[in-house]
TORKE-602643 format. One line per 5 residues: their letters; for each residue x, y, z of N, C-alpha, C. Coordinates in Angstrom, 3 decimals, decimal comma, m for minus. Layout:
TORKE-602643
A = X/Y/Z/X/Y/Z/X/Y/Z | ...;
This chain:
TORKE-602643
MLERF = 0,670/m1,120/0,277/m0,036/m0,179/m0,068/0,777/1,336/0,135 | 2,019/1,254/0,624/2,700/2,325/0,682/3,159/2,580/m0,587 | 3,264/1,760/m1,734/3,582/1,953/m2,896/3,433/3,103/m3,632 | 1,925/3,287/m3,439/1,172/4,570/m4,196/1,918/5,903/m3,570 | 2,654/5,894/m2,516/3,139/6,960/m1,933/4,411/7,204/m2,197;
YPSFV = 5,265/6,193/m3,055/6,696/6,356/m3,587/6,753/6,785/m5,178 | 7,971/7,900/m4,974/7,878/8,459/m6,030/8,786/7,520/m7,266 | 8,649/7,723/m8,296/9,428/6,995/m9,246/10,739/7,481/m9,280 | 11,144/8,567/m9,187/12,824/9,361/m9,252/12,722/10,183/m7,880 | 13,808/10,543/m7,083/14,325/11,401/m6,182/15,385/12,219/m6,389;
YSSVI = 15,231/13,491/m6,178/16,512/14,498/m6,539/16,313/15,524/m5,352 | 17,610/15,980/m4,970/17,667/17,260/m4,359/16,657/18,319/m4,712 | 17,092/18,977/m5,985/16,175/20,072/m6,669/15,873/19,900/m8,040 | 15,082/20,672/m8,297/14,615/20,387/m9,791/15,762/20,714/m10,784 | 17,054/21,478/m10,516/18,110/21,758/m11,408/18,956/20,497/m11,412;
DIPYS = 18,854/19,759/m10,400/19,333/18,506/m10,069/19,026/17,507/m11,063 | 17,655/17,270/m11,776/17,481/16,399/m12,301/18,061/16,404/m13,912 | 18,853/15,402/m14,438/19,411/15,489/m15,321/18,616/15,197/m16,508 | 18,682/16,117/m17,799/18,168/15,911/m18,965/18,013/14,656/m19,344 | 18,922/13,863/m19,476/18,986/12,364/m20,277/17,790/11,683/m19,297;
LFEKN = 17,369/11,935/m17,782/16,373/11,326/m17,475/14,913/11,299/m18,187 | 14,866/12,265/m18,604/13,703/12,373/m19,714/13,511/11,442/m20,770 | 14,648/11,652/m21,599/14,942/10,723/m22,666/14,944/9,232/m22,494 | 15,705/9,205/m21,250/15,627/7,575/m21,295/14,293/6,707/m20,583 | 13,324/8,128/m20,065/12,254/7,351/m19,760/11,005/7,621/m20,626;
GIKAV = 11,237/8,057/m21,856/9,931/8,557/m22,546/9,392/9,781/m22,096 | 9,653/10,345/m21,208/9,010/11,806/m20,426/9,261/12,984/m21,905 | 7,936/13,265/m22,247/7,911/14,224/m23,338/7,331/15,521/m22,956 | 6,804/15,373/m21,315/6,197/16,453/m21,072/6,096/16,460/m19,181 | 6,378/17,552/m18,761/6,332/17,597/m17,446/5,229/18,547/m16,651;
IFDMD = 4,813/18,048/m15,473/4,070/19,027/m14,791/4,736/19,508/m13,906 | 4,882/20,670/m13,207/5,612/21,038/m12,199/4,751/21,768/m11,140 | 4,801/21,356/m9,787/4,328/21,908/m8,808/5,078/23,196/m8,643 | 4,241/24,366/m7,892/4,916/25,665/m7,797/5,695/25,601/m6,370 | 4,942/26,077/m5,394/5,428/26,426/m4,010/6,497/25,311/m3,567;
NTLVN = 7,452/25,715/m3,421/8,612/25,069/m2,724/9,259/24,160/m3,689 | 8,718/24,005/m4,812/9,301/23,144/m6,041/10,055/24,360/m6,910 | 9,531/25,047/m7,504/10,066/26,218/m8,241/10,103/27,435/m7,509 | 9,764/27,654/m6,746/9,783/28,911/m5,809/9,505/28,964/m4,565 | 10,279/29,875/m4,008/10,255/29,583/m1,891/9,023/30,274/m1,885;
SKYIY = 8,494/30,332/m0,460/7,539/31,018/0,153/7,117/32,280/m0,296 | 8,166/32,980/m0,524/8,162/34,317/m0,945/7,856/34,684/m2,602 | 7,540/33,517/m3,382/7,657/33,293/m4,773/8,436/33,904/m5,419 | 9,849/33,680/m5,074/10,735/34,010/m5,578/11,759/32,645/m6,156 | 12,173/32,581/m7,490/12,703/31,470/m7,983/14,281/31,536/m8,169;
DEKVK = 15,098/30,965/m8,325/16,630/30,960/m8,388/16,581/31,105/m9,952 | 17,647/31,781/m10,280/17,784/32,143/m11,781/18,116/30,733/m12,527 | 18,954/30,187/m12,005/19,346/28,513/m12,255/18,003/27,977/m12,787 | 16,703/27,726/m11,876/15,715/27,377/m12,286/15,219/27,833/m13,634 | 15,458/29,287/m13,826/14,922/29,549/m14,985/15,730/29,265/m16,471;
IWLKD = 16,986/28,965/m16,061/17,845/28,571/m17,294/17,563/26,969/m17,344 | 17,106/26,182/m16,055/17,153/24,838/m16,546/16,101/24,566/m17,245 | 14,811/25,329/m17,126/13,406/25,295/m17,663/13,747/25,779/m19,068 | 14,286/26,885/m19,325/14,650/27,049/m20,874/15,349/26,000/m21,668 | 16,316/25,478/m20,868/17,030/24,266/m21,511/16,061/23,115/m21,670;
LKEKG = 15,219/22,914/m21,017/14,523/21,578/m21,041/13,424/22,043/m21,816 | 12,820/23,038/m22,179/11,963/23,448/m23,316/12,571/23,446/m24,967 | 13,858/23,751/m24,878/14,742/23,796/m25,949/15,233/22,263/m26,338 | 14,850/21,364/m25,115/15,211/20,044/m25,794/13,753/19,340/m26,224 | 12,524/20,287/m26,403/11,302/19,648/m26,535/10,366/19,272/m25,744;
IKVCI = 11,012/19,317/m24,686/9,800/18,960/m23,305/8,977/19,886/m23,180 | 7,591/19,468/m23,286/6,510/20,449/m22,754/6,327/20,430/m21,684 | 6,006/21,701/m21,043/6,004/21,991/m19,335/4,552/22,765/m18,854 | 4,396/22,442/m17,739/3,219/22,932/m17,065/3,146/23,218/m15,875 | 2,589/24,408/m15,334/2,547/24,243/m13,864/1,096/23,897/m13,401;
LSNTP = 1,064/23,091/m12,194/m0,158/22,662/m11,552/0,195/22,940/m10,146 | m0,728/24,131/m9,666/m0,789/24,414/m8,278/m1,467/24,427/m7,372 | m1,376/24,021/m6,124/m2,762/23,678/m5,472/m3,190/25,032/m4,708 | m2,450/26,440/m5,142/m2,481/27,749/m4,332/m3,667/28,100/m4,830 | m4,630/28,721/m4,027/m6,082/29,548/m4,769/m5,337/30,833/m5,445;
NYKKV = m4,455/31,271/m5,156/m3,689/32,501/m5,519/m3,617/33,001/m6,949 | m4,471/32,911/m7,594/m4,202/32,975/m9,305/m3,340/34,303/m9,562 | m2,928/35,109/m9,141/m2,621/36,635/m9,445/m1,052/35,763/m9,356 | m0,646/35,146/m8,158/1,029/34,484/m8,030/1,275/33,395/m8,844 | 0,370/32,653/m9,134/0,403/31,508/m10,211/0,362/32,394/m11,759;
EQIGK = 0,058/33,035/m11,857/m0,094/33,479/m13,184/1,190/34,555/m13,365 | 1,703/34,905/m12,397/3,082/35,847/m12,588/4,040/34,887/m12,729 | 4,294/33,755/m11,810/5,133/32,941/m12,225/5,296/32,205/m13,446 | 4,087/31,580/m13,577/3,939/31,300/m15,356/4,415/32,069/m16,187 | 4,016/33,390/m16,314/4,206/34,120/m17,396/5,972/34,490/m17,165;
ELSMP = 6,435/34,662/m15,769/7,747/34,919/m15,863/8,446/33,610/m16,701 | 8,501/32,570/m16,044/8,933/31,210/m16,313/8,525/31,127/m17,829 | 7,568/31,707/m18,731/7,130/31,322/m19,982/6,688/29,635/m19,860 | 5,236/29,458/m18,837/4,767/28,053/m19,221/3,399/28,445/m18,684 | 2,704/27,318/m19,464/1,250/27,266/m19,146/1,119/27,313/m17,587;
YLHRA = m0,014/27,680/m16,980/m0,160/27,342/m15,715/m1,647/27,210/m15,160 | m1,920/26,163/m14,142/m3,072/26,497/m13,518/m3,064/26,356/m11,952 | m4,153/27,053/m11,346/m3,974/27,131/m10,040/m5,411/26,422/m9,458 | m5,590/26,209/m8,053/m6,384/25,587/m7,618/m6,480/24,307/m8,237 | m5,381/23,536/m8,161/m5,410/21,966/m8,715/m6,348/21,037/m7,919;
LKPWS = m6,359/20,952/m6,677/m6,843/20,164/m5,702/m6,154/18,555/m6,089 | m4,712/18,706/m5,738/m4,183/17,657/m5,899/m3,837/17,098/m4,628 | m4,229/15,524/m4,588/m3,864/14,490/m5,230/m5,139/13,945/m6,114 | m6,339/14,944/m6,246/m7,664/14,391/m6,949/m7,190/14,740/m8,242 | m7,516/14,270/m8,960/m7,708/13,928/m10,913/m7,522/15,604/m11,395;
FGFKK = m8,885/16,161/m10,978/m9,296/17,351/m11,677/m8,263/18,287/m12,359 | m7,370/18,504/m11,746/m6,124/19,453/m12,369/m5,137/18,547/m12,955 | m4,883/17,422/m12,583/m4,091/16,564/m13,630/m5,019/16,227/m15,112 | m6,141/16,203/m14,903/m6,985/16,045/m16,419/m6,965/17,323/m17,085 | m6,863/18,606/m16,668/m6,351/19,885/m17,114/m5,304/20,180/m17,799;
ALKIL = m4,073/19,410/m16,931/m2,570/19,660/m17,279/m2,715/18,655/m18,582 | m3,352/17,439/m18,585/m3,129/16,477/m19,832/m3,551/17,196/m20,863 | m4,827/17,794/m20,776/m5,062/18,522/m22,103/m4,199/19,625/m22,394 | m3,657/20,565/m21,681/m2,627/21,703/m22,013/m1,372/20,928/m22,826 | m0,980/19,641/m22,140/0,132/19,171/m22,797/0,034/18,449/m23,983;
NEPKE = m1,133/17,741/m24,011/m1,228/16,868/m25,201/m0,259/15,900/m25,765 | m0,283/15,184/m24,373/0,712/13,951/m24,655/m0,413/12,979/m23,885 | 0,309/11,624/m24,246/m0,235/10,487/m23,389/0,269/10,136/m21,906 | m0,491/9,800/m21,131/m0,150/9,634/m19,436/1,542/9,137/m19,260 | 1,730/8,173/m20,395/2,905/7,179/m20,408/4,042/8,298/m20,454;
SIAII = 3,888/9,509/m21,247/5,177/10,062/m21,653/5,511/11,339/m20,757 | 4,168/11,408/m19,422/4,413/12,459/m18,697/4,814/12,389/m17,088 | 5,444/13,292/m16,528/5,938/13,137/m15,235/5,563/14,291/m14,276 | 5,073/14,494/m13,356/5,168/15,574/m12,344/6,702/15,778/m11,306 | 6,866/16,838/m11,008/7,975/17,270/m10,471/7,332/18,103/m9,108;
GDQVF = 7,575/17,362/m7,971/6,865/18,368/m6,554/7,985/17,788/m5,524 | 7,165/18,809/m4,627/8,076/18,397/m3,112/7,342/17,679/m2,101 | 5,801/17,330/m2,441/5,045/16,841/m1,625/4,530/15,103/m1,780 | 4,901/14,401/m1,046/4,938/12,968/m1,141/3,176/12,816/m1,264 | 2,356/13,416/m0,570/0,849/13,327/m0,564/0,162/14,145/m1,398;
TDVYG = 0,580/14,981/m2,058/m0,278/15,656/m3,215/0,438/15,790/m4,478 | 1,817/15,868/m4,534/2,405/15,886/m5,690/2,480/14,103/m6,426 | 3,066/13,378/m5,346/3,796/12,143/m5,676/2,590/11,121/m5,877 | 1,581/11,229/m4,588/0,301/10,145/m4,285/m0,433/10,744/m5,828 | m0,914/11,850/m5,904/m1,801/12,427/m7,066/m1,022/11,862/m8,218;
GNRFG = 0,101/11,938/m8,562/0,692/11,598/m9,848/0,564/10,165/m10,072 | 1,126/9,600/m9,108/0,932/8,144/m9,111/m0,540/7,649/m9,337 | m1,558/8,101/m8,638/m3,129/7,626/m8,538/m3,329/8,004/m10,167 | m3,092/9,354/m10,953/m3,224/9,512/m12,514/m2,517/8,578/m13,216 | m1,524/7,989/m12,832/m0,946/7,037/m13,720/0,373/7,767/m14,509;
IKTIL = 1,038/8,601/m13,802/2,159/9,476/m14,633/3,088/9,082/m13,901 | 4,625/9,298/m14,327/5,580/9,134/m13,205/5,756/10,259/m12,428 | 6,601/10,128/m11,257/6,569/11,093/m10,316/8,011/11,457/m9,630 | 8,824/12,529/m9,917/9,875/12,892/m9,366/9,522/13,918/m8,041 | 10,252/13,636/m7,150/9,964/13,940/m5,557/11,311/14,955/m5,601;
VEPID = 11,414/16,192/m5,307/12,511/17,051/m4,790/12,067/17,418/m3,385 | 13,298/17,836/m2,763/13,569/18,514/m1,471/12,575/20,082/m1,568 | 12,062/20,139/m0,493/11,361/21,519/m0,796/12,294/22,695/m0,844 | 12,061/23,809/m1,412/13,167/25,031/m1,159/13,602/25,563/0,061 | 12,589/25,576/0,719/12,964/26,137/2,031/11,780/25,694/3,079;
KNEFF = 12,104/25,957/4,546/11,437/25,502/5,663/10,114/26,241/5,852 | 9,831/27,429/5,513/8,704/28,323/5,602/7,437/27,813/4,730 | 6,671/26,856/5,431/5,613/25,977/4,770/4,711/26,690/5,175 | 3,011/26,391/4,808/1,680/26,634/5,126/1,580/25,541/6,330 | 0,884/25,824/7,210/0,934/25,082/8,578/0,349/23,456/8,280;
ITKMK = m0,738/23,428/7,325/m0,845/22,025/6,915/0,127/21,097/6,276 | 0,969/21,716/5,529/2,360/21,030/4,680/3,339/20,613/5,989 | 3,335/21,639/6,947/4,222/21,542/8,217/3,560/20,169/8,927 | 2,337/19,995/9,192/1,879/18,765/9,715/2,261/17,613/8,939 | 2,174/17,531/7,907/2,240/16,620/7,088/4,084/16,011/6,943;
RPVER = 4,797/16,826/6,717/6,176/16,740/6,760/6,823/15,392/7,594 | 6,607/15,167/8,896/7,171/14,332/9,523/6,510/12,615/9,100 | 5,306/12,560/8,582/4,947/11,428/8,158/5,358/11,156/6,656 | 5,631/12,436/5,844/6,383/12,399/4,710/7,607/11,707/4,644 | 8,469/11,893/6,032/9,930/11,846/6,234/9,842/10,120/6,413;
LVIKK = 8,794/9,440/6,868/8,737/8,066/7,345/8,621/7,391/5,895 | 7,653/7,716/5,072/7,293/7,358/3,744/8,971/7,144/3,032 | 9,496/8,446/3,027/10,737/8,565/2,225/11,578/7,516/2,523 | 11,950/7,295/3,990/12,370/6,620/4,822/12,608/5,166/4,171 | 11,119/4,396/4,172/10,696/3,315/4,004/11,176/3,076/2,495;
YKERV = 10,975/4,221/1,703/10,991/4,283/m0,229/12,477/3,815/m0,310 | 13,446/4,880/0,352/14,996/4,383/0,542/15,377/3,211/0,834 | 14,516/2,305/1,967/15,131/0,914/2,479/14,453/0,471/1,247 | 13,753/0,519/0,447/13,351/m0,502/m0,298/14,380/m0,611/m1,659 | 14,505/0,670/m2,082/15,314/1,004/m3,279/16,548/0,361/m2,730;
ESKG = 17,279/0,902/m1,816/18,469/0,200/m1,163/18,548/m1,362/m1,139 | 17,615/m2,109/m0,635/17,486/m3,502/m0,548/17,552/m4,076/m1,932 | 16,944/m3,379/m2,927/16,838/m4,037/m4,307/18,026/m3,612/m5,092 | 18,998/m2,949/m4,397/20,600/m2,930/m4,878/20,603/m1,964/m6,265;
């Protein structure tokens, strides 16, 4: 049962994900969580993220932001600054937002991945929807109260995931 919460891949940050991962795994489109994945709690992103995204798009990978935040203006701002389509109020882990992102990306589920910092929204939602999942560490410690409450349980899930990966060699 815990497998539903296990990511396909784990990296420290978005910019640590090698471009070759997408090619090797047939990934042609990526859904990005926004908060604490692309931007910090003040909606600031590192210029390295912008460069990494630009390179990713130049390699032909389609991209889209799928954020749970109800703050449309912030999602719009970041989407425009990073030159990518965006959706807010996604209600992850439920499939509503994923279905909308699928239409924007116009790719089959098998060729889509989600990159996010939360196990119970991004990873679980992506796994339920049938796409590859890439977990990254949160950018900063300043998080919404609900997210802070979930982090200790997430750490236990990640620990179990790492034990499983190590036992498989």
